[in-house]
C-alpha positions as CSV (number, residue, x, y, z in Angstrom):
1,M,6.3,23.1,-28.7
2,A,6.9,19.5,-29.9
3,F,9.6,19.0,-26.8
4,V,7.2,20.5,-24.2
5,D,4.5,18.4,-25.2
6,R,6.7,15.4,-25.1
7,Y,8.2,16.3,-21.4
8,N,4.5,17.1,-20.3
9,Q,2.9,13.5,-21.8
10,G,5.8,11.7,-20.3
11,I,5.1,13.4,-16.7
12,R,1.6,12.4,-17.2
13,T,2.4,8.8,-18.2
14,V,4.5,8.6,-14.8
15,E,1.6,9.9,-13.1
16,D,-0.7,7.1,-14.7
17,R,1.9,4.5,-14.0
18,M,1.7,5.2,-10.6
19,V,-2.1,4.9,-10.4
20,G,-2.2,1.6,-12.6
21,L,1.0,0.1,-10.4
22,T,-1.7,1.3,-7.0
23,E,-4.5,-0.8,-8.9
24,M,-2.5,-3.6,-9.5
25,V,-0.9,-4.2,-6.0
26,S,-4.3,-3.3,-4.7
27,D,-5.5,-6.5,-6.8
28,M,-3.0,-8.6,-5.5
29,L,-3.7,-8.3,-2.0
30,R,-7.5,-8.7,-2.3
31,R,-6.3,-12.2,-3.8
32,S,-4.1,-13.0,-1.1
33,L,-6.9,-12.3,1.3
34,D,-9.1,-14.3,-0.8
35,V,-7.3,-17.6,-0.8
36,L,-6.2,-16.9,2.9
37,W,-10.0,-17.2,3.7
38,H,-11.4,-19.2,0.6
39,P,-8.4,-21.5,-0.7
40,T,-8.3,-22.4,-4.2
41,P,-5.9,-24.9,-5.7
42,D,-4.0,-22.4,-8.0
43,G,-5.3,-19.0,-6.1
44,A,-1.9,-18.4,-4.0
45,Q,0.4,-19.5,-6.7
46,A,-1.4,-16.9,-9.4
47,V,-0.4,-14.2,-6.8
48,I,2.9,-15.3,-6.1
49,D,3.8,-15.5,-9.9
50,Y,1.9,-11.9,-10.3
51,D,4.7,-10.6,-8.3
52,D,6.8,-10.7,-11.5
53,V,4.7,-8.3,-13.1
54,V,4.7,-5.7,-10.4
55,D,8.5,-5.7,-9.9
56,A,8.7,-5.2,-14.0
57,E,6.5,-2.4,-14.1
58,T,8.2,-0.9,-10.7
59,D,11.2,-0.9,-12.5
60,G,9.7,0.5,-15.9
61,I,8.3,3.4,-13.7
62,E,11.6,4.3,-11.4
63,Q,13.5,4.3,-15.1
64,A,11.0,6.5,-16.8
65,A,11.2,8.9,-14.0
66,I,15.0,8.7,-13.7
67,E,15.1,9.5,-17.5
68,L,12.7,12.6,-17.0
69,I,15.0,14.1,-14.2
70,S,18.4,13.6,-15.7
71,L,17.1,14.5,-18.9
72,Q,14.7,17.3,-19.2
73,Q,15.4,19.7,-16.2
74,P,12.0,19.2,-14.7
75,A,10.1,22.3,-12.8
76,Q,10.5,22.0,-9.0
77,E,6.1,20.8,-8.8
78,D,7.5,18.4,-11.6
79,L,10.5,17.2,-10.1
80,R,8.3,16.7,-6.7
81,V,6.0,14.3,-8.9
82,L,8.8,12.4,-10.3
83,T,10.6,11.9,-6.7
84,A,7.5,11.3,-5.3
85,A,6.9,8.3,-7.9
86,L,10.4,7.2,-7.4
87,R,9.3,6.6,-3.4
88,V,5.5,5.7,-4.3
89,V,6.7,2.5,-6.7
90,R,9.4,1.3,-4.4
91,D,6.4,1.3,-1.5
92,L,3.7,-0.3,-3.7
93,E,6.0,-2.9,-4.3
94,R,7.3,-3.8,-1.1
95,I,3.3,-4.3,-0.4
96,G,2.9,-6.6,-3.7
97,D,5.9,-8.6,-1.7
98,Y,3.4,-8.5,1.4
99,A,0.7,-9.8,-0.6
100,C,2.6,-13.1,-1.7
101,D,3.9,-13.1,1.3
102,I,0.6,-13.4,2.7
103,A,-0.6,-15.6,-0.3
104,E,2.4,-18.1,0.8
105,I,1.0,-18.7,4.7
106,A,-2.1,-19.5,2.6
107,Q,-1.0,-22.6,1.3
108,P,-0.2,-24.6,4.6
109,L,-3.4,-23.6,6.4
110,E,-5.7,-25.0,3.8
111,S,-5.5,-28.4,6.1
112,A,-6.6,-26.2,8.8
113,P,-9.9,-23.9,8.5
114,D,-11.4,-23.7,11.8
115,L,-8.8,-21.1,13.3
116,K,-9.0,-18.6,10.6
117,P,-12.6,-16.9,10.6
118,L,-11.1,-14.6,13.2
119,S,-12.9,-11.3,13.5
120,N,-10.1,-9.0,14.1
121,L,-7.8,-10.3,11.4
122,S,-11.1,-10.2,8.7
123,R,-11.4,-6.5,9.8
124,M,-7.6,-5.8,9.6
125,G,-7.6,-7.2,6.3
126,E,-10.4,-5.1,5.2
127,L,-9.1,-1.4,7.1
128,T,-5.9,-2.0,5.2
129,R,-7.4,-2.5,1.7
130,A,-9.8,0.6,2.1
131,M,-6.3,2.6,3.6
132,L,-4.5,1.8,0.1
133,R,-7.8,2.4,-1.9
134,R,-7.9,5.9,-0.4
135,A,-4.4,6.1,-0.8
136,G,-4.4,6.0,-4.3
137,E,-7.4,8.2,-4.6
138,A,-5.0,10.5,-2.8
139,V,-1.9,10.0,-5.2
140,V,-4.5,10.2,-8.3
141,S,-5.9,13.8,-7.3
142,K,-3.2,14.9,-5.3
143,D,-6.2,15.5,-2.2
144,L,-4.5,16.5,1.0
145,Q,-7.8,15.6,3.0
146,I,-7.6,12.2,1.6
147,A,-4.0,11.8,2.7
148,Y,-4.4,12.8,6.4
149,E,-7.6,10.7,6.5
150,V,-5.4,7.4,5.4
151,S,-2.7,8.9,8.4
152,G,-5.6,8.6,10.7
153,R,-6.6,5.4,9.9
154,D,-3.7,4.1,10.7
155,D,-4.3,4.0,14.2
156,A,-7.2,1.0,13.9
157,V,-4.8,-0.6,12.3
158,D,-2.3,-1.0,14.8
159,Q,-5.0,-1.5,17.9
160,L,-6.2,-4.8,16.0
161,Y,-2.7,-6.0,15.5
162,L,-2.5,-5.6,19.1
163,N,-5.9,-7.2,19.9
164,L,-5.0,-9.8,17.4
165,H,-1.4,-10.6,18.8
166,C,-3.3,-10.9,22.2
167,E,-6.0,-13.1,20.9
168,L,-3.4,-15.5,19.0
169,M,-1.0,-15.4,22.3
170,D,-4.1,-17.0,24.1
171,V,-4.6,-19.6,21.8
172,M,-1.4,-20.8,21.6
173,R,-1.0,-21.2,25.5
174,R,-4.1,-22.9,25.6
175,D,-3.5,-25.6,22.5
176,P,0.4,-26.2,21.8
177,S,-1.0,-28.1,18.5
178,R,-2.3,-24.9,17.2
179,V,1.2,-23.1,17.8
180,E,2.2,-23.5,14.3
181,Q,-1.0,-22.0,12.4
182,A,-1.4,-19.4,15.1
183,A,1.9,-18.4,14.2
184,N,1.5,-18.2,10.8
185,L,-1.6,-16.2,11.4
186,L,0.3,-13.6,13.7
187,L,2.5,-13.5,10.8
188,V,-0.2,-12.0,8.2
189,A,-1.8,-9.7,10.7
190,R,2.1,-8.6,10.9
191,Y,2.6,-8.1,7.0
192,L,-1.1,-6.0,7.2
193,E,0.3,-4.2,9.6
194,R,3.3,-3.0,7.2
195,V,1.0,-2.8,4.2
196,A,-0.8,0.0,6.3
197,D,2.8,1.7,7.1
198,H,3.6,1.5,3.2
199,T,0.0,2.9,2.5
200,V,1.2,5.4,5.0
201,N,3.8,6.4,3.1
202,L,2.1,7.1,-0.5
203,A,-0.1,9.6,1.8
204,E,2.7,11.4,3.0
205,M,3.8,11.4,-0.7
206,T,0.8,13.1,-1.8
207,V,1.4,16.0,0.4
208,Y,5.2,15.9,-0.6
209,M,3.9,16.4,-4.3
210,V,1.5,19.6,-3.1
211,E,3.2,21.0,-0.5
212,G,7.0,20.0,-1.2
213,V,6.8,19.2,3.3
214,R,8.6,15.6,4.1
215,Q,7.2,13.3,6.7
216,P,4.1,15.7,7.1
217,F,2.2,13.7,9.9
218,R,5.2,13.9,12.3
219,H,5.0,17.6,12.6
220,A,1.3,18.3,12.3
221,P,-2.0,16.9,13.8
222,H,-4.2,14.9,11.6
223,S,-7.6,17.0,12.0
224,A,-5.9,20.7,12.0
225,S,-4.0,19.5,8.4
226,A,-7.1,17.9,7.1
227,D,-8.8,21.0,7.5
228,S,-6.4,23.5,6.2
229,G,-5.5,21.0,3.7
230,G,-8.3,19.8,1.0
231,K,-7.6,19.2,-2.8
232,N,-5.0,20.8,-4.5
233,N,-6.3,23.0,-7.2
234,S,-2.9,24.2,-8.8
235,G,-4.2,23.3,-12.0
236,K,-1.6,20.5,-12.7
């Protein structure tokens, strides 16, 4: 019985640490966008330095999941949770990297604030952060409806990226002195678009944990899958 209790606690600990890592990375992204719009002397560097904490936690979760897989021979449902954790933490780690990239770009932009208030870029940041929050909720609750909702929001982020690309290219054509600044903001938009893609991966891993289906969003319409999904009530 003690062995079973330790095993179950190990699974729950991995799940709890995934939740915690999601919150850490979400906060990194928030702070990187804050420093982009409202620079502070140490704000960007604080985000960059925090990446070491995220990397260490990523490695720790991976190690814990691998040990449970290799030593405990988990049941099928638990095995899906653990293998999903290995993918989830790597996607989260990459999102943390993009937050650092945005913070690094914010440093040279501090001296040229007048081009930064771009509505599409601000909206992209809001939507991407909202997607990440909802993906975290899906992972926590194993909620398929939320997972499919996250996937559906990716189209809006992609469209904003395309709009912003056109907007910034137009700025560069009209004013050569703005080329470097506009190019940096275009990089920020690209990083946010990639964050959204990794967030969709988190949602896919939610579906995998519940149903064992890989890449579900490539095989079924969002609306049909969301309507037939809903919360997992298996008691896990």
